[in-house]
C-alpha positions in Angstrom: -19.3 0.4 -35.6 -18.7 -1.8 -32.5 -18.9 0.0 -29.2 -15.4 0.0 -27.9 -16.2 1.8 -24.6 -14.8 0.2 -21.4 -18.3 -0.3 -20.1 -19.5 -2.1 -23.3 -16.5 -4.4 -23.3 -17.0 -5.4 -19.7 -14.4 -3.2 -18.0 -16.8 -1.0 -16.0 -15.6 -1.9 -12.5 -13.0 0.5 -11.0 -11.4 -1.1 -7.9 -10.7 2.4 -6.4 -14.5 2.9 -6.5 -15.6 -0.7 -5.8 -12.8 -2.1 -3.7 -14.2 -5.7 -3.5 -13.7 -5.9 -7.3 -9.9 -5.6 -6.8 -7.8 -6.1 -8.8 -10.3 -5.5 -11.6 -10.5 -7.1 -15.0 -7.2 -7.0 -16.8 -6.8 -6.8 -20.6 -6.3 -10.3 -22.1 -5.3 -9.1 -25.6 -3.1 -6.3 -26.9 -5.0 -3.0 -26.8 -4.6 0.8 -26.8 -6.5 2.5 -24.0 -7.7 5.6 -25.7 -9.7 7.7 -23.2 -12.7 5.6 -22.2 -12.3 3.2 -25.1 -10.2 0.2 -25.8 -8.9 -0.3 -29.3 -7.4 -3.6 -30.6 -3.8 -4.0 -31.4 -2.7 -6.7 -33.8 0.8 -8.2 -33.0 3.2 -8.3 -35.9 7.0 -8.4 -36.3 9.0 -5.2 -35.6 7.8 -4.1 -32.2 4.5 -2.8 -30.8 5.0 0.7 -32.2 4.3 -0.7 -35.6 1.4 -2.9 -34.6 -1.8 -2.1 -36.5 -4.7 -0.6 -34.5 -8.3 -1.7 -35.1 -11.5 -0.2 -33.7 -10.4 3.4 -33.6 -13.4 5.7 -33.9 -11.5 8.1 -36.2 -8.6 7.7 -38.7 -7.8 5.0 -41.2 -8.3 1.3 -40.4 -5.2 -0.7 -39.3 -3.1 2.4 -38.7 0.2 1.7 -36.9 0.2 2.4 -33.2 2.8 5.1 -33.3 0.8 6.9 -36.0 -2.4 6.7 -33.9 -0.6 8.0 -30.9 0.7 10.9 -32.9 -2.7 11.7 -34.2 -4.0 11.8 -30.6 -1.2 14.2 -29.8 0.7 11.7 -27.7 4.4 10.6 -27.7 5.4 7.4 -29.6 6.3 4.1 -28.0 10.1 4.7 -28.0 9.5 7.8 -25.7 7.5 5.7 -23.2 8.4 3.5 -20.3 7.2 -0.2 -20.2 5.7 -1.0 -16.8 4.6 -4.4 -15.6 1.4 -4.5 -13.7 0.7 -7.3 -11.2 -2.4 -5.8 -9.7 -5.1 -3.2 -10.6 -2.8 -1.3 -13.1 -3.5 -4.1 -15.5 -7.2 -3.0 -15.4 -7.9 -0.4 -18.1 -10.7 1.0 -15.9 -8.4 1.5 -12.9 -5.6 3.0 -15.1 -8.1 5.3 -16.7 -9.4 6.4 -13.3 -5.8 7.0 -11.9 -4.7 9.1 -14.9 -7.8 11.2 -15.5 -8.1 11.9 -11.8 -4.7 13.7 -12.0 -5.5 15.4 -15.3 -3.5 13.2 -17.6 -4.7 11.7 -20.9 -5.6 8.0 -20.7 -3.8 7.0 -23.9 -1.8 3.9 -23.0 -0.8 0.8 -25.0 -1.5 -2.3 -22.8 -0.2 -5.7 -23.8 -0.3 -9.1 -22.1 3.3 -10.5 -21.7 4.6 -13.7 -20.3 7.1 -13.0 -17.6 9.4 -15.7 -16.2 10.7 -15.6 -12.6 7.9 -13.4 -11.1 5.0 -14.7 -8.9 2.1 -12.6 -7.7 1.4 -12.5 -4.0 -0.3 -10.2 -1.5 1.3 -7.1 -0.1 1.6 -7.0 3.7 -0.3 -3.7 3.9 -3.9 -2.4 3.5 -4.4 0.2 0.8 -6.3 3.4 1.2 -9.4 2.0 -0.4 -9.4 -0.8 2.1 -8.3 -3.7 0.0 -5.2 -5.9 0.3 -3.3 -5.3 -2.9 -1.0 -7.6 -4.8 2.8 -7.5 -4.8 5.3 -9.4 -7.0 7.9 -11.8 -5.6 10.8 -13.7 -7.0 10.0 -17.3 -8.1 12.4 -18.9 -10.5 9.9 -21.5 -11.5 7.1 -19.1 -12.3 6.0 -18.1 -15.8 3.2 -15.6 -15.3 0.9 -13.8 -17.7 1.1 -10.1 -16.8 0.2 -6.8 -18.5 2.8 -4.3 -19.7 1.7 -0.7 -20.1 3.8 1.9 -21.9 3.5 5.2 -20.0 4.9 8.6 -20.9 6.9 10.7 -18.4 3.8 12.4 -16.9 1.8 9.2 -16.7 4.6 7.4 -15.0 5.0 10.1 -12.4 1.3 10.0 -11.7 1.3 6.2 -11.3 4.3 6.5 -9.1 2.4 8.8 -6.8 -0.4 6.2 -6.4 2.1 3.4 -5.5 4.5 5.1 -3.1 5.3 4.6 -0.2 4.0 1.1 -0.1 5.8 0.1 -3.3 9.1 1.2 -5.0 9.7 1.0 -8.7 12.6 -1.1 -10.0 13.9 -1.8 -13.5 13.6 -5.5 -14.1 16.2 -6.8 -16.6 14.8 -8.9 -19.4 18.0 -11.0 -19.5 17.3 -12.4 -16.1 13.5 -12.2 -16.2 12.5 -13.1 -19.8 9.4 -11.1 -21.0 7.8 -12.4 -24.2 5.3 -10.4 -26.2 2.4 -12.0 -28.1 4.4 -11.5 -31.3 7.2 -13.8 -29.8 9.6 -10.9 -29.4 11.3 -10.2 -26.1 11.5 -7.0 -24.1 14.9 -5.9 -22.9 13.5 -4.9 -19.6 10.5 -3.2 -17.9 9.7 -1.4 -14.7 8.0 -3.2 -11.8 6.5 -1.9 -8.6 7.7 -4.2 -5.7 6.2 -4.1 -2.2 8.1 -2.2 0.5 6.2 -4.0 3.3 6.9 -7.7 2.4 4.4 -10.2 1.2 1.9 -12.3 3.1 2.6 -16.0 3.8 0.0 -18.5 2.8 -1.7 -20.8 5.4 0.0 -24.2 6.1 -2.9 -26.6 6.7 -4.6 -24.8 9.6 -5.8 -21.3 8.6 -4.0 -19.7 11.5 -0.6 -21.4 10.8 1.5 -19.6 8.2 3.6 -21.4 5.7 7.0 -20.2 4.5 5.7 -19.4 1.0 3.8 -16.4 -0.3 0.0 -16.4 -0.3 -1.2 -16.2 -3.9 -2.6 -12.8 -4.9 -4.7 -11.3 -7.6 -7.8 -13.5 -7.0 -11.1 -12.8 -5.4 -10.8 -10.0 -2.8 -13.8 -11.1 -0.8 -12.3 -14.6 -0.5 -9.0 -13.2 0.5 -10.4 -11.0 3.3 -12.7 -13.8 4.5 -9.6 -16.0 4.9 -7.6 -13.4 6.7 -10.5 -12.7 9.1 -10.9 -16.4 9.8 -7.2 -16.7 10.7 -7.0 -13.9 13.3 -9.3 -13.0 16.2 -7.6 -9.6 16.4 -8.4 -8.8 12.7 -12.0 -9.8 13.3 -12.2 -7.4 16.2 -10.7 -4.6 14.2 -12.2 -5.1 10.8 -14.8 -7.9 11.0 -17.1 -9.6 10.7 -17.0 -9.8 6.9 -15.3 -8.3 3.8 -17.9 -5.5 3.5 -17.2 -4.3 7.0 -13.4 -4.7 6.4 -13.6 -2.4 3.4 -15.8 0.2 5.1 -13.7 0.4 8.2 -10.3 0.3 6.6 -11.1 2.9 3.9 -12.4 5.3 6.5 -9.5 5.3 8.9 -5.8 5.4 8.1 -4.7 4.6 11.6 -6.9 1.6 11.7 -5.4 0.4 8.5 -1.9 0.6 10.0 -3.0 -1.1 13.2 -4.6 -3.9 11.2 -1.5 -4.3 9.0 0.7 -4.6 12.2 -1.4 -7.6 13.0 0.0 -9.3 9.9 3.4 -9.1 11.4 2.3 -10.1 14.9 0.6 -13.2 13.5 3.9 -14.2 11.7 2.4 -13.8 8.3 4.9 -11.3 6.7 7.7 -12.7 4.5 10.7 -10.6 3.4 13.6 -11.3 1.1 11.5 -12.0 -2.0 12.6 -8.8 -3.9 13.3 -9.9 -7.5 16.5 -7.9 -7.8 17.9 -9.4 -4.5 17.9 -12.7 -6.3 20.5 -11.4 -8.7 23.0 -10.4 -6.1 
């Protein structure tokens, strides 16, 4: 039998434990996170609850997802909440780490979905592990591949606790932000964590001159931190000279994280008004 463990499949890195790997490796095909394993889902008509599961270590082959969840003692899809991930929550290793650290089962369907109207930028804060996390923003021209996870009530509350107060959870309507599953079906809506601190502006020609558009997020964390350090002498003094030093210093000192994040605003890098729901008003 094929080894379906996260480590064997190349999902070993947990950004919370290795911050420079943020945002981690996302799933690129429909899957069921089942403990420390990742089982394949085969898209088919009728909704993900009926999609066959392949690769489960026990049970019949190609059993429907809801039946597998029931056999694992977990609630079916209709009792779960679809949540769009724009950062490390799309990484099964990070999600496993978050849920098991709080005593919850890591049994979560995770499906790549194409979402229209949402771009991925950088949140204007520094997280407790030292990295600069991603944050979504409204972009009518964007069609972005993101990951939707279906969380039960306890799992959702646990993920909420890891996101607040730097993010708030909103319900994104599928009518205004189309979300297309690999089967071609559309979701009616899904939750999304939006940044409470604004998003960082990208550079405009010179590294120290911000543009009026969000800086792309979700890429290489070392490159992002290197670029931010190069753009600000104050940041270099606080967190430099390199990404490794940034992570070590920021992760060790909450007050330093807040001081460094205030530099983002002082440098004129923070953009507000990109909340997706504000575009519907």
